[in-house]
Short mmCIF file of the C-alpha atoms (twelve columns), coordinates in Angstrom:
data_MODEL
# 
_entry.id   MODEL 
# 
loop_
_atom_site.group_PDB 
_atom_site.id 
_atom_site.type_symbol 
_atom_site.label_atom_id 
_atom_site.label_alt_id 
_atom_site.label_comp_id 
_atom_site.label_asym_id 
_atom_site.label_seq_id 
_atom_site.Cartn_x 
_atom_site.Cartn_y 
_atom_site.Cartn_z 
_atom_site.pdbx_PDB_model_num 
ATOM 1   C CA . MET A 1   77.449  26.258 92.879  1 
ATOM 2   C CA . SER A 2   78.334  23.462 90.428  1 
ATOM 3   C CA . ASN A 3   80.053  24.090 87.092  1 
ATOM 4   C CA . ASP A 4   76.798  23.330 85.273  1 
ATOM 5   C CA . GLU A 5   74.892  25.800 87.448  1 
ATOM 6   C CA . ALA A 6   77.571  28.427 86.922  1 
ATOM 7   C CA . ARG A 7   77.379  28.027 83.149  1 
ATOM 8   C CA . LYS A 8   73.601  28.251 83.271  1 
ATOM 9   C CA . SER A 9   73.793  31.423 85.357  1 
ATOM 10  C CA . ALA A 10  76.400  32.988 83.076  1 
ATOM 11  C CA . GLY A 11  74.512  31.979 79.955  1 
ATOM 12  C CA . SER A 12  75.259  29.641 77.089  1 
ATOM 13  C CA . GLU A 13  77.058  30.765 73.946  1 
ATOM 14  C CA . ASP A 14  74.104  29.224 72.065  1 
ATOM 15  C CA . ALA A 15  71.475  31.423 73.765  1 
ATOM 16  C CA . TRP A 16  70.853  34.915 72.428  1 
ATOM 17  C CA . LEU A 17  68.411  37.784 72.648  1 
ATOM 18  C CA . LEU A 18  67.004  39.416 69.527  1 
ATOM 19  C CA . VAL A 19  65.864  42.947 70.356  1 
ATOM 20  C CA . ALA A 20  63.758  44.976 67.921  1 
ATOM 21  C CA . VAL A 21  62.866  48.522 68.938  1 
ATOM 22  C CA . SER A 22  61.084  51.345 67.151  1 
ATOM 23  C CA . THR A 23  60.817  54.726 68.854  1 
ATOM 24  C CA . ALA A 24  58.517  56.196 66.187  1 
ATOM 25  C CA . GLY A 25  55.817  58.107 68.012  1 
ATOM 26  C CA . GLY A 26  58.051  58.679 71.026  1 
ATOM 27  C CA . ALA A 27  60.146  61.681 71.964  1 
ATOM 28  C CA . ASP A 28  63.642  62.223 70.548  1 
ATOM 29  C CA . SER A 29  64.995  61.689 74.042  1 
ATOM 30  C CA . LEU A 30  63.574  58.143 73.967  1 
ATOM 31  C CA . ARG A 31  65.510  57.309 70.805  1 
ATOM 32  C CA . VAL A 32  68.729  58.576 72.386  1 
ATOM 33  C CA . ASN A 33  68.013  56.701 75.606  1 
ATOM 34  C CA . VAL A 34  67.396  53.433 73.754  1 
ATOM 35  C CA . TRP A 35  70.589  53.820 71.757  1 
ATOM 36  C CA . ARG A 36  72.660  54.582 74.861  1 
ATOM 37  C CA . ARG A 37  71.195  51.697 76.861  1 
ATOM 38  C CA . LEU A 38  71.654  49.097 74.130  1 
ATOM 39  C CA . ARG A 39  75.146  50.276 73.256  1 
ATOM 40  C CA . GLY A 40  75.941  50.309 76.957  1 
ATOM 41  C CA . LEU A 41  75.010  46.628 77.034  1 
ATOM 42  C CA . GLY A 42  77.275  46.015 74.056  1 
ATOM 43  C CA . ALA A 43  74.552  45.192 71.525  1 
ATOM 44  C CA . VAL A 44  75.619  44.191 68.002  1 
ATOM 45  C CA . TYR A 45  73.212  45.505 65.372  1 
ATOM 46  C CA . VAL A 46  72.214  43.157 62.562  1 
ATOM 47  C CA . GLN A 47  70.096  45.818 60.882  1 
ATOM 48  C CA . GLN A 48  68.560  49.145 61.783  1 
ATOM 49  C CA . SER A 49  66.668  48.945 65.092  1 
ATOM 50  C CA . VAL A 50  67.426  45.222 65.448  1 
ATOM 51  C CA . CYS A 51  70.292  43.934 67.555  1 
ATOM 52  C CA . LEU A 52  71.608  40.844 69.315  1 
ATOM 53  C CA . LEU A 53  72.820  40.328 72.857  1 
ATOM 54  C CA . PRO A 54  73.893  37.251 74.856  1 
ATOM 55  C CA . ASP A 55  70.963  35.736 76.723  1 
ATOM 56  C CA . ARG A 56  72.159  36.144 80.276  1 
ATOM 57  C CA . PRO A 57  69.974  36.985 83.289  1 
ATOM 58  C CA . PRO A 58  71.340  40.492 83.973  1 
ATOM 59  C CA . VAL A 59  71.224  41.407 80.276  1 
ATOM 60  C CA . ALA A 60  67.727  40.033 79.751  1 
ATOM 61  C CA . GLY A 61  66.514  41.900 82.836  1 
ATOM 62  C CA . ALA A 62  67.955  45.190 81.609  1 
ATOM 63  C CA . VAL A 63  66.422  44.694 78.156  1 
ATOM 64  C CA . ARG A 64  62.976  43.930 79.600  1 
ATOM 65  C CA . LYS A 65  63.071  47.166 81.614  1 
ATOM 66  C CA . LEU A 66  64.058  49.077 78.496  1 
ATOM 67  C CA . ILE A 67  61.237  47.509 76.485  1 
ATOM 68  C CA . ASP A 68  58.724  48.455 79.168  1 
ATOM 69  C CA . LYS A 69  59.993  52.041 79.019  1 
ATOM 70  C CA . VAL A 70  59.779  52.142 75.227  1 
ATOM 71  C CA . ARG A 71  56.198  50.864 75.206  1 
ATOM 72  C CA . ALA A 72  55.183  53.228 78.007  1 
ATOM 73  C CA . GLU A 73  56.529  56.201 76.048  1 
ATOM 74  C CA . GLY A 74  54.830  55.475 72.726  1 
ATOM 75  C CA . GLY A 75  57.321  53.226 70.963  1 
ATOM 76  C CA . THR A 76  57.179  49.556 70.058  1 
ATOM 77  C CA . ALA A 77  59.586  46.804 71.056  1 
ATOM 78  C CA . ARG A 78  59.970  43.048 70.998  1 
ATOM 79  C CA . LEU A 79  62.330  40.644 72.718  1 
ATOM 80  C CA . LEU A 80  62.895  37.141 71.334  1 
ATOM 81  C CA . HIS A 81  65.021  34.353 72.775  1 
ATOM 82  C CA . LEU A 82  67.059  32.590 70.097  1 
ATOM 83  C CA . THR A 83  69.317  29.568 69.934  1 
ATOM 84  C CA . LEU A 84  72.250  29.670 67.501  1 
ATOM 85  C CA . THR A 85  73.140  26.115 66.550  1 
ATOM 86  C CA . ASP A 86  75.461  26.947 63.635  1 
ATOM 87  C CA . PRO A 87  78.978  27.051 65.151  1 
ATOM 88  C CA . VAL A 88  80.318  29.198 62.305  1 
ATOM 89  C CA . GLU A 89  77.579  31.815 62.676  1 
ATOM 90  C CA . ARG A 90  77.946  31.750 66.441  1 
ATOM 91  C CA . GLY A 91  81.718  32.101 66.198  1 
ATOM 92  C CA . GLU A 92  81.449  35.078 63.864  1 
ATOM 93  C CA . LEU A 93  78.989  36.795 66.188  1 
ATOM 94  C CA . ILE A 94  81.162  36.234 69.229  1 
ATOM 95  C CA . GLY A 95  84.072  37.593 67.194  1 
ATOM 96  C CA . GLU A 96  82.096  40.806 66.589  1 
ATOM 97  C CA . PHE A 97  81.460  41.211 70.297  1 
ATOM 98  C CA . ARG A 98  85.126  40.662 71.105  1 
ATOM 99  C CA . ALA A 99  86.252  43.062 68.384  1 
ATOM 100 C CA . SER A 100 83.919  45.766 69.683  1 
ATOM 101 C CA . VAL A 101 85.216  45.651 73.246  1 
ATOM 102 C CA . ALA A 102 88.793  45.201 72.016  1 
ATOM 103 C CA . THR A 103 88.491  48.562 70.268  1 
ATOM 104 C CA . GLU A 104 87.306  50.131 73.511  1 
ATOM 105 C CA . TYR A 105 90.068  48.483 75.522  1 
ATOM 106 C CA . GLY A 106 92.515  49.730 72.904  1 
ATOM 107 C CA . GLU A 107 91.475  53.319 73.579  1 
ATOM 108 C CA . VAL A 108 92.252  52.815 77.263  1 
ATOM 109 C CA . ILE A 109 95.693  51.418 76.405  1 
ATOM 110 C CA . GLU A 110 96.334  54.443 74.171  1 
ATOM 111 C CA . ARG A 111 95.427  56.944 76.900  1 
ATOM 112 C CA . LEU A 112 96.981  55.366 79.983  1 
ATOM 113 C CA . PRO A 113 100.559 56.395 79.037  1 
ATOM 114 C CA . GLY A 114 99.417  59.989 79.464  1 
ATOM 115 C CA . PHE A 115 98.507  59.214 83.065  1 
ATOM 116 C CA . PHE A 116 101.961 57.776 83.775  1 
ATOM 117 C CA . ALA A 117 103.677 60.649 81.965  1 
ATOM 118 C CA . GLU A 118 101.792 63.246 84.016  1 
ATOM 119 C CA . ILE A 119 102.855 61.659 87.294  1 
ATOM 120 C CA . GLU A 120 106.457 61.352 86.137  1 
ATOM 121 C CA . THR A 121 106.526 64.984 84.963  1 
ATOM 122 C CA . GLU A 122 105.070 66.375 88.186  1 
ATOM 123 C CA . THR A 123 107.442 64.237 90.251  1 
ATOM 124 C CA . ALA A 124 110.457 65.427 88.248  1 
ATOM 125 C CA . ARG A 125 109.375 69.049 88.750  1 
ATOM 126 C CA . GLY A 126 109.038 68.505 92.473  1 
ATOM 127 C CA . ARG A 127 105.312 69.178 92.321  1 
ATOM 128 C CA . THR A 128 104.272 66.295 94.544  1 
ATOM 129 C CA . THR A 129 101.503 68.218 96.257  1 
ATOM 130 C CA . PHE A 130 98.092  67.348 97.628  1 
ATOM 131 C CA . ALA A 131 96.431  69.227 94.761  1 
ATOM 132 C CA . GLU A 132 98.368  67.229 92.175  1 
ATOM 133 C CA . VAL A 133 97.510  63.988 93.987  1 
ATOM 134 C CA . GLU A 134 93.796  64.840 93.870  1 
ATOM 135 C CA . GLU A 135 93.994  65.630 90.156  1 
ATOM 136 C CA . SER A 136 95.779  62.370 89.327  1 
ATOM 137 C CA . GLU A 137 93.435  60.414 91.570  1 
ATOM 138 C CA . ALA A 138 90.432  61.831 89.683  1 
ATOM 139 C CA . ASP A 139 92.057  60.741 86.409  1 
ATOM 140 C CA . LEU A 140 92.594  57.227 87.790  1 
ATOM 141 C CA . VAL A 141 88.963  56.986 88.944  1 
ATOM 142 C CA . ARG A 142 87.836  57.924 85.419  1 
ATOM 143 C CA . PHE A 143 89.985  55.147 83.967  1 
ATOM 144 C CA . GLU A 144 88.649  52.631 86.488  1 
ATOM 145 C CA . THR A 145 85.047  53.611 85.786  1 
ATOM 146 C CA . TRP A 146 85.646  53.417 82.050  1 
ATOM 147 C CA . VAL A 147 87.242  49.961 82.254  1 
ATOM 148 C CA . ALA A 148 84.464  48.693 84.552  1 
ATOM 149 C CA . LYS A 149 81.857  49.665 81.945  1 
ATOM 150 C CA . ILE A 150 83.776  47.865 79.198  1 
ATOM 151 C CA . GLU A 151 84.234  44.762 81.359  1 
ATOM 152 C CA . ALA A 152 80.486  44.639 81.984  1 
ATOM 153 C CA . ARG A 153 79.895  44.078 78.259  1 
ATOM 154 C CA . ASP A 154 82.991  41.945 77.663  1 
ATOM 155 C CA . TYR A 155 80.867  38.799 77.595  1 
ATOM 156 C CA . PHE A 156 83.404  36.633 75.805  1 
ATOM 157 C CA . ALA A 157 86.666  37.683 77.478  1 
ATOM 158 C CA . ALA A 158 88.509  39.621 74.779  1 
ATOM 159 C CA . PRO A 159 92.227  38.782 75.226  1 
ATOM 160 C CA . ILE A 160 93.275  42.439 75.421  1 
ATOM 161 C CA . GLY A 161 91.223  42.768 78.603  1 
ATOM 162 C CA . ALA A 162 93.983  41.084 80.630  1 
ATOM 163 C CA . GLU A 163 96.524  43.630 79.353  1 
ATOM 164 C CA . VAL A 164 94.251  46.523 80.287  1 
ATOM 165 C CA . ARG A 165 93.716  45.170 83.795  1 
ATOM 166 C CA . ALA A 166 97.465  44.754 84.262  1 
ATOM 167 C CA . GLU A 167 98.103  48.345 83.126  1 
ATOM 168 C CA . LEU A 168 95.355  49.621 85.391  1 
ATOM 169 C CA . ALA A 169 96.941  47.779 88.325  1 
ATOM 170 C CA . ARG A 170 100.262 49.432 87.430  1 
ATOM 171 C CA . ALA A 171 98.497  52.800 87.377  1 
ATOM 172 C CA . ARG A 172 97.175  52.177 90.889  1 
ATOM 173 C CA . GLU A 173 100.715 51.402 92.097  1 
ATOM 174 C CA . ALA A 174 102.023 54.571 90.443  1 
ATOM 175 C CA . MET A 175 99.262  56.521 92.171  1 
ATOM 176 C CA . LYS A 176 100.222 55.071 95.560  1 
ATOM 177 C CA . ALA A 177 103.866 56.017 95.021  1 
ATOM 178 C CA . PHE A 178 102.901 59.536 93.940  1 
ATOM 179 C CA . GLU A 179 100.672 59.912 96.988  1 
ATOM 180 C CA . ALA A 180 103.463 58.703 99.280  1 
ATOM 181 C CA . ALA A 181 105.878 61.192 97.714  1 
ATOM 182 C CA . ALA A 182 103.398 64.023 98.249  1 
ATOM 183 C CA . LEU A 183 102.868 62.990 101.860 1 
ATOM 184 C CA . ALA A 184 106.620 62.912 102.479 1 
ATOM 185 C CA . ALA A 185 107.093 66.302 100.810 1 
ATOM 186 C CA . GLU A 186 104.435 67.965 102.943 1 
ATOM 187 C CA . THR A 187 105.328 66.369 106.269 1 
ATOM 188 C CA . THR A 188 109.144 66.450 106.119 1 
ATOM 189 C CA . PRO A 189 110.490 69.555 107.913 1 
ATOM 190 C CA . ASP A 190 111.937 72.176 105.574 1 
ATOM 191 C CA . THR A 191 115.346 73.010 107.090 1 
ATOM 192 C CA . SER A 192 115.594 76.369 105.342 1 
ATOM 193 C CA . THR A 193 112.199 77.338 106.701 1 
ATOM 194 C CA . SER A 194 113.211 76.172 110.170 1 
ATOM 195 C CA . ARG A 195 116.367 78.312 110.113 1 
ATOM 196 C CA . ALA A 196 114.340 81.323 109.024 1 
ATOM 197 C CA . ALA A 197 111.922 80.731 111.900 1 
ATOM 198 C CA . VAL A 198 114.850 80.634 114.369 1 
ATOM 199 C CA . ARG A 199 116.185 83.929 113.013 1 
ATOM 200 C CA . LEU A 200 112.740 85.494 113.245 1 
ATOM 201 C CA . ARG A 201 112.361 84.416 116.865 1 
ATOM 202 C CA . ALA A 202 115.816 85.845 117.617 1 
ATOM 203 C CA . VAL A 203 114.904 89.203 116.082 1 
ATOM 204 C CA . GLU A 204 111.617 89.269 117.975 1 
ATOM 205 C CA . GLY A 205 113.498 88.514 121.181 1 
ATOM 206 C CA . HIS A 206 115.679 91.620 120.741 1 
ATOM 207 C CA . ARG A 207 112.837 94.034 120.104 1 
ATOM 208 C CA . PRO A 208 112.982 97.005 122.450 1 
# 
């Protein structure tokens, strides 16, 4: 694929989607569903029930499906394709998108230290067990899923994203080390237990 084709596939910074949705007449669950879907796409609202999104094939496809659902369930919706030619306006809008995902990335950065601290604490206590590995692994999967969702709506590469990915990679390495420690702890022979087993066999051998 050429650079021009790649840019066309990714979408131009000039091309946008204007989405207007009204769920009046529909069920409350429809209103919640619309809000969740649009926020999940990273929509920036310009006024109530009206938002903007980058005009990119995956985004446009998801919006069309949502509009079909809204109309089928008694609401009204419209999708317009816009071109923003004012560089200042376009820059401000892109800045809003970046700020939104930066806030989300920031929450990940704030919570990841807790993941590292938990592993360090359990290691220091000698609690490198299979159960602890499973618990930490579940925490890591939640972080990975969370970051993947943010990345999907990080259309304009917020700078903090690189920091989050680096910290997530460090978390994966910490998880591998913790898992290796647990494996070693559970597969290395316990000498005190072995001595006790020898004594037990000796006693059993002298039973009348």
